[in-house]
C-alpha positions as a Markdown table, in Angstrom:
| # | Residue | x | y | z |
|---|---|---|---|---|
| 1 | Unk | 72.9 | 116.9 | 127.2 |
| 2 | Unk | 73.7 | 113.2 | 127.0 |
| 3 | Unk | 77.4 | 112.7 | 126.3 |
| 4 | Unk | 78.7 | 109.8 | 124.2 |
| 5 | Unk | 82.4 | 109.0 | 123.9 |
| 6 | Unk | 83.7 | 106.8 | 121.1 |
| 7 | Unk | 87.0 | 104.9 | 121.4 |
| 8 | Unk | 88.8 | 103.8 | 118.3 |
| 9 | Unk | 92.5 | 103.0 | 118.0 |
| 10 | Unk | 92.7 | 104.1 | 114.4 |
| 11 | Unk | 92.1 | 107.4 | 112.6 |
| 12 | Unk | 92.8 | 106.9 | 108.9 |
| 13 | Unk | 92.3 | 110.1 | 106.9 |
| 14 | Unk | 91.4 | 111.8 | 110.2 |
| 15 | Unk | 88.3 | 109.6 | 111.0 |
| 16 | Unk | 87.1 | 106.5 | 109.2 |
| 17 | Unk | 83.7 | 106.4 | 107.4 |
| 18 | Unk | 81.8 | 104.0 | 109.6 |
| 19 | Unk | 82.7 | 105.8 | 112.8 |
| 20 | Unk | 82.0 | 109.2 | 111.2 |
| 21 | Unk | 78.5 | 108.0 | 110.2 |
| 22 | Unk | 77.6 | 106.6 | 113.6 |
| 23 | Unk | 79.0 | 109.5 | 115.6 |
| 24 | Unk | 77.6 | 112.0 | 113.1 |
| 25 | Unk | 74.1 | 110.5 | 113.3 |
| 26 | Unk | 74.2 | 110.7 | 117.1 |
| 27 | Unk | 75.4 | 114.3 | 117.0 |
| 28 | Unk | 72.6 | 115.3 | 114.7 |
| 29 | Unk | 70.2 | 113.5 | 117.0 |
| 30 | Unk | 71.0 | 115.8 | 119.9 |
| 31 | Unk | 73.9 | 113.9 | 121.7 |
| 32 | Unk | 77.2 | 115.6 | 122.7 |
| 33 | Unk | 79.6 | 113.3 | 120.8 |
| 34 | Unk | 83.3 | 112.9 | 121.4 |
| 35 | Unk | 85.7 | 110.5 | 119.6 |
| 36 | Unk | 89.1 | 109.5 | 121.1 |
| 37 | Unk | 91.3 | 108.3 | 118.3 |
| 38 | Unk | 95.0 | 107.2 | 117.9 |
| 39 | Unk | 96.7 | 109.2 | 115.2 |
| 40 | Unk | 99.5 | 106.7 | 114.5 |
| 41 | Unk | 101.0 | 108.8 | 111.7 |
| 42 | Unk | 100.8 | 112.1 | 113.5 |
| 43 | Unk | 99.1 | 113.6 | 110.5 |
| 44 | Unk | 96.1 | 115.4 | 112.1 |
| 45 | Unk | 95.4 | 118.0 | 114.8 |
| 46 | Unk | 95.3 | 116.9 | 118.4 |
| 47 | Unk | 91.8 | 118.3 | 118.7 |
| 48 | Unk | 89.2 | 119.3 | 116.1 |
| 49 | Unk | 85.5 | 119.3 | 115.5 |
| 50 | Unk | 84.1 | 117.5 | 112.4 |
| 51 | Unk | 80.3 | 117.5 | 111.7 |
| 52 | Unk | 79.5 | 118.0 | 115.3 |
| 53 | Unk | 82.0 | 115.3 | 116.5 |
| 54 | Unk | 84.6 | 116.6 | 119.0 |
| 55 | Unk | 87.8 | 114.6 | 118.2 |
| 56 | Unk | 90.6 | 114.0 | 120.6 |
| 57 | Unk | 93.7 | 112.3 | 119.2 |
| 58 | Unk | 96.6 | 110.5 | 120.8 |
| 59 | Unk | 99.5 | 111.5 | 118.5 |
| 60 | Unk | 102.0 | 108.7 | 119.0 |
| 61 | Unk | 103.8 | 107.4 | 115.9 |
| 62 | Unk | 103.1 | 103.7 | 115.2 |
| 63 | Unk | 102.6 | 103.0 | 111.5 |
| 64 | Unk | 100.9 | 99.9 | 110.3 |
| 65 | Unk | 103.1 | 96.9 | 110.0 |
| 66 | Unk | 105.7 | 98.1 | 112.5 |
| 67 | Unk | 107.0 | 95.9 | 115.3 |
| 68 | Unk | 106.5 | 98.8 | 117.8 |
| 69 | Unk | 102.7 | 98.9 | 117.3 |
| 70 | Unk | 101.9 | 96.2 | 119.9 |
| 71 | Unk | 104.4 | 97.7 | 122.4 |
| 72 | Unk | 102.7 | 101.1 | 122.1 |
| 73 | Unk | 99.2 | 99.7 | 122.6 |
| 74 | Unk | 99.2 | 100.0 | 126.4 |
| 75 | Unk | 100.2 | 103.6 | 126.2 |
| 76 | Unk | 97.2 | 104.2 | 123.9 |
| 77 | Unk | 94.9 | 102.4 | 126.3 |
| 78 | Unk | 96.0 | 104.5 | 129.3 |
| 79 | Unk | 95.5 | 107.7 | 127.3 |
| 80 | Unk | 92.0 | 106.5 | 126.2 |
| 81 | Unk | 91.1 | 105.6 | 129.8 |
| 82 | Unk | 92.2 | 108.9 | 131.3 |
| 83 | Unk | 90.6 | 111.0 | 128.6 |
| 84 | Unk | 87.3 | 109.1 | 128.6 |
| 85 | Unk | 87.1 | 109.3 | 132.4 |
| 86 | Unk | 87.7 | 113.0 | 132.4 |
| 87 | Unk | 84.9 | 113.5 | 129.9 |
| 88 | Unk | 82.4 | 111.9 | 132.3 |
| 89 | Unk | 80.3 | 110.3 | 129.6 |
| 90 | Unk | 76.8 | 108.8 | 129.8 |
| 91 | Unk | 77.8 | 106.2 | 127.1 |
| 92 | Unk | 81.2 | 104.8 | 126.1 |
| 93 | Unk | 81.1 | 103.4 | 122.6 |
| 94 | Unk | 84.1 | 101.1 | 122.2 |
| 95 | Unk | 85.1 | 99.8 | 118.8 |
| 96 | Unk | 87.0 | 96.5 | 118.6 |
| 97 | Unk | 89.0 | 94.6 | 121.1 |
| 98 | Unk | 92.0 | 97.0 | 121.4 |
| 99 | Unk | 89.7 | 99.5 | 123.1 |
| 100 | Unk | 88.0 | 97.0 | 125.4 |
| 101 | Unk | 90.2 | 97.4 | 128.5 |
| 102 | Unk | 90.1 | 101.2 | 128.5 |
| 103 | Unk | 86.4 | 101.2 | 127.8 |
| 104 | Unk | 85.4 | 98.8 | 130.6 |
| 105 | Unk | 87.6 | 100.6 | 133.1 |
| 106 | Unk | 86.3 | 104.0 | 132.2 |
| 107 | Unk | 82.7 | 102.8 | 132.3 |
| 108 | Unk | 83.3 | 101.4 | 135.8 |
| 109 | Unk | 84.8 | 104.7 | 137.0 |
| 110 | Unk | 82.1 | 106.9 | 135.5 |
| 111 | Unk | 79.0 | 104.7 | 135.7 |
| 112 | Unk | 78.5 | 105.0 | 131.9 |
| 113 | Unk | 76.7 | 102.6 | 129.8 |
| 114 | Unk | 79.0 | 100.5 | 127.6 |
| 115 | Unk | 78.4 | 99.9 | 123.9 |
| 116 | Unk | 80.7 | 97.4 | 122.1 |
| 117 | Unk | 80.8 | 97.9 | 118.3 |
| 118 | Unk | 82.3 | 94.9 | 116.5 |
| 119 | Unk | 83.9 | 96.2 | 113.3 |
| 120 | Unk | 86.1 | 93.0 | 113.2 |
| 121 | Unk | 86.3 | 90.0 | 115.5 |
| 122 | Unk | 89.9 | 90.4 | 116.6 |
| 123 | Unk | 91.1 | 86.8 | 116.9 |
| 124 | Unk | 89.7 | 85.8 | 113.5 |
| 125 | Unk | 91.0 | 89.0 | 111.8 |
| 126 | Unk | 94.7 | 88.4 | 112.6 |
| 127 | Unk | 96.5 | 86.9 | 109.6 |
| 128 | Unk | 99.9 | 86.7 | 111.3 |
| 129 | Unk | 101.2 | 83.3 | 112.5 |
| 130 | Unk | 100.4 | 83.5 | 116.2 |
| 131 | Unk | 100.2 | 80.6 | 118.6 |
| 132 | Unk | 96.8 | 79.0 | 118.9 |
| 133 | Unk | 96.7 | 79.7 | 122.6 |
| 134 | Unk | 97.2 | 83.4 | 122.1 |
| 135 | Unk | 94.5 | 83.5 | 119.4 |
| 136 | Unk | 92.1 | 81.7 | 121.8 |
| 137 | Unk | 92.9 | 84.1 | 124.6 |
| 138 | Unk | 92.0 | 87.0 | 122.4 |
| 139 | Unk | 88.8 | 85.3 | 121.3 |
| 140 | Unk | 87.8 | 84.7 | 124.9 |
| 141 | Unk | 88.6 | 88.2 | 125.9 |
| 142 | Unk | 86.3 | 89.5 | 123.1 |
| 143 | Unk | 83.5 | 87.2 | 124.1 |
| 144 | Unk | 83.7 | 88.5 | 127.7 |
| 145 | Unk | 83.4 | 92.0 | 126.3 |
| 146 | Unk | 80.4 | 91.0 | 124.3 |
| 147 | Unk | 78.7 | 89.6 | 127.3 |
| 148 | Unk | 79.5 | 92.5 | 129.6 |
| 149 | Unk | 78.5 | 95.3 | 127.2 |
| 150 | Unk | 75.1 | 96.9 | 127.6 |
| 151 | Unk | 74.7 | 96.9 | 123.8 |
| 152 | Unk | 76.5 | 95.1 | 121.1 |
| 153 | Unk | 76.6 | 96.4 | 117.5 |
| 154 | Unk | 77.5 | 94.3 | 114.5 |
| 155 | Unk | 77.6 | 95.1 | 110.7 |
| 156 | Unk | 76.0 | 91.7 | 110.0 |
| 157 | Unk | 74.0 | 89.5 | 112.4 |
| 158 | Unk | 75.8 | 86.5 | 110.9 |
| 159 | Unk | 78.8 | 87.5 | 112.9 |
| 160 | Unk | 77.1 | 86.0 | 115.9 |
| 161 | Unk | 78.7 | 82.8 | 114.6 |
| 162 | Unk | 82.0 | 84.1 | 115.9 |
| 163 | Unk | 80.6 | 84.6 | 119.4 |
| 164 | Unk | 80.5 | 80.8 | 120.1 |
| 165 | Unk | 78.1 | 80.9 | 123.0 |
| 166 | Unk | 78.7 | 84.4 | 124.2 |
| 167 | Unk | 75.3 | 86.0 | 124.8 |
| 168 | Unk | 75.0 | 89.8 | 124.4 |
| 169 | Unk | 72.4 | 91.5 | 126.6 |
| 170 | Unk | 71.2 | 93.3 | 123.5 |
| 171 | Unk | 72.4 | 93.3 | 119.9 |
| 172 | Unk | 71.6 | 95.4 | 116.8 |
| 173 | Unk | 72.7 | 95.1 | 113.2 |
| 174 | Unk | 74.0 | 98.4 | 111.7 |
| 175 | Unk | 75.2 | 97.5 | 108.2 |
| 176 | Unk | 78.3 | 99.2 | 106.9 |
| 177 | Unk | 76.5 | 101.2 | 104.2 |
| 178 | Unk | 77.2 | 104.8 | 103.0 |
| 179 | Unk | 75.1 | 107.9 | 103.1 |
| 180 | Unk | 73.6 | 108.6 | 99.6 |
| 181 | Unk | 76.0 | 111.1 | 98.1 |
| 182 | Unk | 77.3 | 109.8 | 94.7 |
| 183 | Unk | 79.9 | 112.3 | 93.3 |
| 184 | Unk | 79.2 | 114.0 | 90.0 |
| 185 | Unk | 82.4 | 112.5 | 88.4 |
| 186 | Unk | 82.8 | 111.2 | 84.8 |
| 187 | Unk | 83.9 | 107.7 | 84.3 |
| 188 | Unk | 87.6 | 107.4 | 83.3 |
| 189 | Unk | 88.3 | 107.1 | 79.6 |
| 190 | Unk | 90.3 | 103.8 | 80.0 |
| 191 | Unk | 88.9 | 100.8 | 81.8 |
| 192 | Unk | 89.8 | 101.2 | 85.5 |
| 193 | Unk | 89.5 | 99.0 | 88.5 |
| 194 | Unk | 89.6 | 100.7 | 91.9 |
| 195 | Unk | 90.5 | 99.3 | 95.3 |
| 196 | Unk | 90.4 | 101.5 | 98.4 |
| 197 | Unk | 91.1 | 99.8 | 101.7 |
| 198 | Unk | 93.6 | 97.9 | 103.8 |
| 199 | Unk | 96.9 | 96.9 | 102.2 |
| 200 | Unk | 97.0 | 93.3 | 103.3 |
| 201 | Unk | 98.1 | 90.0 | 101.7 |
| 202 | Unk | 94.6 | 88.6 | 102.2 |
| 203 | Unk | 92.9 | 91.2 | 99.9 |
| 204 | Unk | 94.0 | 89.7 | 96.5 |
| 205 | Unk | 95.9 | 92.8 | 95.4 |
| 206 | Unk | 98.7 | 91.0 | 93.6 |
| 207 | Unk | 96.1 | 88.8 | 91.8 |
| 208 | Unk | 94.2 | 92.0 | 90.8 |
| 209 | Unk | 97.5 | 93.6 | 89.6 |
| 210 | Unk | 98.3 | 90.5 | 87.5 |
| 211 | Unk | 94.8 | 90.5 | 86.0 |
| 212 | Unk | 95.0 | 94.2 | 85.1 |
| 213 | Unk | 98.4 | 93.8 | 83.6 |
| 214 | Unk | 97.2 | 90.9 | 81.4 |
| 215 | Unk | 94.0 | 92.7 | 80.2 |
| 216 | Unk | 95.3 | 96.2 | 79.8 |
| 217 | Unk | 93.1 | 97.6 | 82.6 |
| 218 | Unk | 94.3 | 100.4 | 84.8 |
| 219 | Unk | 94.5 | 99.5 | 88.5 |
| 220 | Unk | 94.1 | 102.3 | 91.1 |
| 221 | Unk | 94.9 | 101.5 | 94.7 |
| 222 | Unk | 94.4 | 103.7 | 97.8 |
| 223 | Unk | 94.9 | 102.9 | 101.5 |
| 224 | Unk | 97.4 | 101.6 | 104.0 |
| 225 | Unk | 97.8 | 98.5 | 106.1 |
| 226 | Unk | 100.0 | 95.9 | 107.8 |
| 227 | Unk | 101.6 | 94.5 | 104.6 |
| 228 | Unk | 102.2 | 97.7 | 102.7 |
| 229 | Unk | 106.0 | 97.2 | 102.9 |
| 230 | Unk | 105.7 | 93.9 | 101.1 |
| 231 | Unk | 103.0 | 95.0 | 98.6 |
| 232 | Unk | 104.1 | 98.5 | 97.6 |
| 233 | Unk | 107.2 | 97.5 | 95.6 |
| 234 | Unk | 104.9 | 95.5 | 93.3 |
| 235 | Unk | 102.2 | 98.1 | 93.1 |
| 236 | Unk | 104.4 | 101.1 | 92.6 |
| 237 | Unk | 106.6 | 99.5 | 89.9 |
| 238 | Unk | 103.8 | 98.2 | 87.7 |
| 239 | Unk | 102.9 | 100.3 | 84.7 |
| 240 | Unk | 99.3 | 99.1 | 85.1 |
| 241 | Unk | 99.0 | 100.5 | 88.7 |
| 242 | Unk | 98.7 | 103.9 | 90.3 |
| 243 | Unk | 99.1 | 104.0 | 94.1 |
| 244 | Unk | 97.4 | 107.0 | 95.9 |
| 245 | Unk | 98.3 | 106.2 | 99.5 |
| 246 | Unk | 95.8 | 107.2 | 102.2 |
| 247 | Unk | 93.2 | 109.5 | 100.8 |
| 248 | Unk | 90.2 | 111.4 | 102.3 |
| 249 | Unk | 86.8 | 109.7 | 102.1 |
| 250 | Unk | 85.5 | 112.2 | 99.5 |
| 251 | Unk | 88.3 | 111.2 | 97.2 |
| 252 | Unk | 87.5 | 107.5 | 97.8 |
| 253 | Unk | 84.0 | 108.2 | 96.5 |
| 254 | Unk | 85.3 | 110.2 | 93.5 |
| 255 | Unk | 87.6 | 107.3 | 92.6 |
| 256 | Unk | 84.7 | 104.9 | 92.9 |
| 257 | Unk | 82.5 | 107.0 | 90.7 |
| 258 | Unk | 85.3 | 107.3 | 88.1 |
| 259 | Unk | 86.1 | 103.6 | 87.9 |
| 260 | Unk | 84.5 | 101.0 | 85.7 |
| 261 | Unk | 84.6 | 98.3 | 88.4 |
| 262 | Unk | 85.3 | 98.1 | 92.2 |
| 263 | Unk | 87.3 | 95.2 | 93.7 |
| 264 | Unk | 86.6 | 93.6 | 97.0 |
| 265 | Unk | 88.6 | 90.4 | 97.2 |
| 266 | Unk | 88.9 | 88.8 | 100.6 |
| 267 | Unk | 90.6 | 85.4 | 101.3 |
| 268 | Unk | 87.8 | 83.2 | 102.9 |
| 269 | Unk | 90.4 | 81.1 | 104.5 |
| 270 | Unk | 90.8 | 83.9 | 107.0 |
| 271 | Unk | 87.8 | 83.3 | 109.4 |
| 272 | Unk | 86.9 | 87.0 | 109.8 |
| 273 | Unk | 86.8 | 87.5 | 106.0 |
| 274 | Unk | 83.9 | 85.1 | 105.6 |
| 275 | Unk | 81.7 | 87.7 | 107.2 |
| 276 | Unk | 83.1 | 90.5 | 105.0 |
| 277 | Unk | 80.5 | 92.8 | 103.4 |
| 278 | Unk | 82.7 | 96.0 | 103.3 |
| 279 | Unk | 81.7 | 99.5 | 102.7 |
| 280 | Unk | 83.3 | 99.6 | 99.3 |
| 281 | Unk | 80.7 | 97.1 | 98.0 |
| 282 | Unk | 77.9 | 99.4 | 99.0 |
| 283 | Unk | 79.8 | 102.5 | 97.8 |
| 284 | Unk | 80.0 | 100.8 | 94.4 |
| 285 | Unk | 76.2 | 100.1 | 94.5 |
| 286 | Unk | 75.6 | 103.8 | 95.4 |
| 287 | Unk | 77.7 | 104.9 | 92.4 |
| 288 | Unk | 76.1 | 102.3 | 90.0 |
| 289 | Unk | 79.4 | 100.4 | 89.5 |
| 290 | Unk | 79.8 | 96.6 | 89.2 |
| 291 | Unk | 81.8 | 94.9 | 91.9 |
| 292 | Unk | 84.3 | 92.0 | 91.7 |
| 293 | Unk | 84.1 | 90.0 | 94.9 |
| 294 | Unk | 85.6 | 86.7 | 96.0 |
| 295 | Unk | 83.4 | 83.7 | 96.6 |
| 296 | Unk | 82.8 | 82.4 | 100.2 |
| 297 | Unk | 82.3 | 85.8 | 101.8 |
| 298 | Unk | 79.2 | 87.6 | 102.9 |
| 299 | Unk | 79.5 | 90.2 | 100.1 |
| 300 | Unk | 79.3 | 87.4 | 97.5 |
| 301 | Unk | 75.8 | 86.5 | 98.8 |
| 302 | Unk | 74.7 | 90.1 | 98.4 |
| 303 | Unk | 76.2 | 90.4 | 94.9 |
| 304 | Unk | 74.6 | 87.0 | 93.9 |
| 305 | Unk | 71.2 | 88.1 | 95.2 |
| 306 | Unk | 71.2 | 91.6 | 93.6 |
| 307 | Unk | 73.1 | 90.7 | 90.5 |
| 308 | Unk | 75.4 | 93.8 | 90.8 |
| 309 | Unk | 78.7 | 92.2 | 89.9 |
| 310 | Unk | 80.8 | 89.2 | 89.3 |
| 311 | Unk | 82.1 | 86.5 | 91.8 |
| 312 | Unk | 85.4 | 84.7 | 91.4 |
| 313 | Unk | 87.2 | 82.1 | 93.6 |
| 314 | Unk | 89.9 | 83.8 | 95.7 |
| 315 | Unk | 93.3 | 83.3 | 94.2 |
| 316 | Unk | 92.1 | 82.2 | 90.8 |
| 317 | Unk | 94.1 | 84.6 | 88.6 |
| 318 | Unk | 92.8 | 83.1 | 85.3 |
| 319 | Unk | 89.2 | 83.4 | 86.6 |
| 320 | Unk | 89.8 | 87.0 | 87.7 |
| 321 | Unk | 91.3 | 87.8 | 84.3 |
| 322 | Unk | 88.3 | 86.3 | 82.5 |
| 323 | Unk | 86.0 | 88.3 | 84.8 |
| 324 | Unk | 87.8 | 91.5 | 83.9 |
| 325 | Unk | 87.7 | 90.7 | 80.2 |
| 326 | Unk | 83.9 | 90.1 | 80.4 |
| 327 | Unk | 83.3 | 93.4 | 82.0 |
| 328 | Unk | 85.6 | 95.2 | 79.5 |
| 329 | Unk | 84.0 | 93.6 | 76.5 |
| 330 | Unk | 80.4 | 93.9 | 77.7 |
| 331 | Unk | 79.8 | 97.5 | 78.7 |
| 332 | Unk | 76.0 | 97.1 | 78.5 |
| 333 | Unk | 76.0 | 94.3 | 81.0 |
| 334 | Unk | 78.4 | 96.2 | 83.2 |
| 335 | Unk | 76.0 | 99.1 | 83.2 |
| 336 | Unk | 73.0 | 96.8 | 84.0 |
| 337 | Unk | 74.9 | 95.4 | 87.0 |
| 338 | Unk | 75.6 | 98.9 | 88.2 |
| 339 | Unk | 71.9 | 99.8 | 87.7 |
| 340 | Unk | 70.8 | 96.8 | 89.7 |
| 341 | Unk | 73.2 | 97.7 | 92.5 |
| 342 | Unk | 71.9 | 101.3 | 92.6 |
| 343 | Unk | 68.3 | 100.1 | 92.8 |
| 344 | Unk | 69.1 | 97.8 | 95.8 |
| 345 | Unk | 71.1 | 100.5 | 97.5 |
| 346 | Unk | 68.1 | 102.9 | 97.3 |
| 347 | Unk | 65.8 | 100.2 | 98.6 |
| 348 | Unk | 67.9 | 98.7 | 101.5 |
| 349 | Unk | 71.6 | 99.3 | 101.6 |
| 350 | Unk | 71.9 | 102.9 | 102.6 |
| 351 | Unk | 72.6 | 104.8 | 105.8 |
| 352 | Unk | 69.2 | 106.4 | 105.9 |
| 353 | Unk | 67.8 | 102.9 | 106.5 |
| 354 | Unk | 70.4 | 102.2 | 109.3 |
| 355 | Unk | 70.1 | 105.5 | 111.2 |
| 356 | Unk | 66.8 | 104.7 | 112.9 |
| 357 | Unk | 68.3 | 101.4 | 114.1 |
| 358 | Unk | 71.1 | 103.2 | 115.8 |
| 359 | Unk | 68.8 | 105.8 | 117.3 |
| 360 | Unk | 66.4 | 103.2 | 118.6 |
| 361 | Unk | 69.2 | 101.2 | 120.1 |
| 362 | Unk | 70.5 | 104.2 | 122.0 |
| 363 | Unk | 67.0 | 105.2 | 123.2 |
| 364 | Unk | 66.5 | 101.7 | 124.6 |
| 365 | Unk | 69.9 | 101.8 | 126.2 |
| 366 | Unk | 69.4 | 105.2 | 127.9 |
| 367 | Unk | 65.7 | 105.3 | 128.5 |
| 368 | Unk | 64.7 | 108.7 | 130.0 |
| 369 | Unk | 68.2 | 110.1 | 129.5 |
| 370 | Unk | 68.0 | 109.9 | 125.7 |
| 371 | Unk | 67.6 | 113.2 | 123.8 |
| 372 | Unk | 64.1 | 114.2 | 122.9 |
């Protein structure tokens, strides 16, 4: 049986949705699938099997936003290298730059094919104030990985603009869309805005909080991230907000289905954010909910094309407040936005449409070694 090993230096709620979808699809397709993850909160078993995926975790504490995370990164990479090499895979499926060194080394040792999956382009994702030379070194390292991989996967082909001349041998677009499983959950009685994702300063959370406080909407937030120590005091003390922490994916979907609107605000001044078309936008479409997105990002193009939500300039609190008021006062239009989103989801933006792309890319990669 063809063996695939995923490498990912995160394991929120045990395993994140995009990784679970890709690995689960391959497992259902007849591959033996392993995932090597870093359990930074030591919250999950060292080994378990989920949906046919054999998960191996490195259980070293390094919460988001801590200074020790970067110092612990080499230890994670050594663990990933040793574990991947011992598994003797046919394919190493590396996700993002912080797995690149371990993935390339393990591929050389084992002779495995190398897949590089760009969830986020690392140098453009960092919001911290790092020296330009350091940022450029990171970008160059990622471009080398893109050129050396046997297959590159991106959630949107527009991300090739970040490659700046790096030419992948083969590239495929696998959009960050969910499987079709909207929960049977009633909409909350009071107008609710839900955000589930990274707690970072470039996600407009304080603007959303202010808008909800001004309009009387309820704001529900779930997730974790590098700026949670700075953001949580505001979220947890506001009477308008309920903070859930890190929750399982099924609960994310339930909160999405119960909300009246889903927020996906990304600061377009952060280069990586301009390519953002996050899973939460498509989850909202699946659940027939309107979305609120910031202008200047990829998700805004989708919302504008489909007509499934409202678009506001990032950082415009008054504009955000007006957008919320419009949704609150026009339930019929909100419902129509949700219906248009659901129709587009069924036609194009669902995992059933993406799964054949992943299967075809792997079959091309492996040739005769691919499962029947």
